[in-house]
C-alpha positions in Angstrom: 0.8 -56.3 -17.1 0.5 -59.6 -19.2 0.3 -61.0 -22.4 -3.0 -61.4 -23.9 -2.2 -62.5 -27.5 0.6 -63.0 -29.4 1.1 -64.1 -33.2 4.3 -63.1 -35.7 2.6 -59.5 -36.4 1.3 -58.4 -33.2 1.4 -58.5 -29.4 -1.7 -57.4 -27.2 -0.6 -56.5 -23.3 -3.1 -56.1 -20.6 -2.3 -53.2 -18.6 -4.0 -51.9 -15.0 -4.8 -48.5 -15.0 -1.7 -48.0 -12.4 0.7 -50.0 -14.9 -0.5 -47.7 -17.9 0.4 -44.4 -15.8 3.9 -45.5 -15.0 4.9 -46.6 -18.5 3.7 -43.2 -19.7 5.7 -41.7 -17.4 8.7 -43.7 -17.8 8.4 -43.2 -21.6 7.8 -39.4 -21.3 11.6 -39.4 -19.9 13.1 -40.3 -23.3 16.0 -39.4 -24.3 18.0 -40.2 -21.2 21.4 -41.0 -22.2 23.3 -38.1 -22.6 24.7 -37.3 -26.2 28.0 -36.9 -24.9 27.8 -40.6 -23.9 27.8 -41.4 -27.7 31.5 -40.5 -28.7 33.3 -41.3 -31.6 36.5 -43.1 -30.7 38.8 -43.8 -33.9 42.5 -43.0 -33.0 44.1 -43.3 -35.9 42.5 -40.0 -37.8 44.0 -36.8 -37.6 42.3 -34.6 -34.6 40.5 -32.1 -37.1 39.0 -35.4 -38.8 37.9 -36.7 -35.7 36.2 -33.6 -34.6 34.3 -33.4 -38.2 33.5 -37.0 -37.6 32.1 -36.1 -34.3 30.1 -33.2 -35.3 28.4 -35.5 -37.7 27.9 -38.3 -35.1 26.5 -35.7 -32.8 24.1 -34.2 -35.6 22.7 -37.4 -36.9 22.1 -38.6 -33.3 20.2 -35.1 -32.5 18.1 -35.4 -35.6 17.4 -39.3 -34.7 16.4 -38.3 -31.4 14.2 -35.6 -32.4 12.5 -37.9 -34.8 12.3 -40.9 -32.1 10.8 -38.3 -29.6 8.2 -37.0 -32.4 7.2 -40.4 -32.8 7.1 -41.6 -29.6 4.7 -38.1 -28.9 2.2 -39.5 -31.7 2.4 -43.0 -30.3 1.4 -41.8 -27.0 -1.4 -39.6 -27.9 -3.0 -42.2 -30.5 -6.2 -43.7 -29.1 -5.2 -47.0 -30.9 -2.0 -47.4 -28.5 -3.9 -48.6 -25.2 -7.5 -49.5 -25.9 -9.8 -49.0 -22.7 -11.4 -52.4 -21.7 -13.5 -53.7 -18.7 -10.4 -55.7 -17.9 -8.2 -52.7 -18.0 -6.4 -51.6 -21.2 -4.6 -53.1 -24.3 -1.6 -52.4 -25.3 -1.5 -53.3 -29.0 2.0 -53.5 -30.4 2.9 -54.5 -34.1 6.0 -56.5 -35.1 8.4 -53.5 -35.0 6.8 -51.8 -32.0 7.8 -54.5 -29.6 11.6 -53.8 -30.1 11.3 -50.1 -30.6 9.5 -49.9 -26.9 12.4 -52.1 -25.6 14.7 -49.5 -27.0 12.8 -46.7 -25.7 13.0 -48.2 -22.2 16.6 -49.4 -22.5 17.5 -45.5 -23.1 15.7 -44.6 -19.8 17.3 -47.5 -17.9 20.9 -46.6 -19.0 20.5 -42.8 -19.2 19.2 -42.9 -15.7 22.1 -45.3 -14.5 24.7 -43.0 -16.2 22.9 -40.0 -14.3 23.2 -41.9 -10.9 27.3 -41.9 -11.9 27.1 -45.5 -13.6 27.7 -47.4 -10.0 29.0 -50.8 -10.1 26.5 -51.6 -7.0 23.2 -49.9 -6.6 22.2 -48.7 -3.0 19.5 -51.2 -1.2 17.3 -48.1 -0.7 16.6 -45.0 -2.5 19.3 -42.0 -2.7 18.2 -39.3 -0.2 18.6 -36.4 -3.0 15.4 -36.3 -4.6 16.7 -35.9 -8.2 18.9 -39.3 -7.8 16.1 -41.0 -6.3 13.9 -40.2 -9.3 16.7 -41.5 -11.2 17.0 -44.7 -9.5 13.2 -45.1 -9.7 13.2 -44.4 -13.5 16.0 -47.2 -13.9 14.3 -49.7 -11.9 11.1 -49.4 -13.1 12.2 -49.1 -16.9 14.1 -52.4 -16.4 11.1 -53.9 -15.1 8.9 -53.2 -18.0 11.8 -54.4 -20.1 12.0 -57.8 -18.3 8.1 -58.5 -18.1 7.8 -57.7 -21.7 10.8 -59.8 -22.5 9.6 -62.7 -20.2 5.8 -62.6 -21.4 7.1 -63.2 -25.1 9.8 -66.0 -23.9 6.7 -67.9 -22.0 4.5 -67.7 -24.7 6.8 -69.3 -27.3 4.7 -67.5 -29.7 7.5 -65.5 -31.3 
């Protein structure tokens, strides 16, 4: 994956077929951060008010996730998201799409880390448990896509 063009309104990245397939698989994992991870933490309020605030937070988060998931599914289905070219697939990102894509990848990365038990250090190899191995792979691949996207922008000096 590499940056082809960048200006203040859009970015165009070139992906190989396998890079595209892996990115799509990673994005389909969204959302990964468990709702329980987002807890209201004001200590100065009465318990009943704190419970109501938490309920409101949970409802807002659920609505936002549903909306984001629907937007993501539409974006992934759109024939304009990845355009086939002789060199591979061009991913066209408008100015707001870049940050949005980073946020989605971050959710998968952090959510996978949480599912692994929030380890301070990751093991060198894959965990023996298949589910944990898939979570470790998702975490690393989401991070790799984040890093590659950010490095491409930094190297381009276009933004």
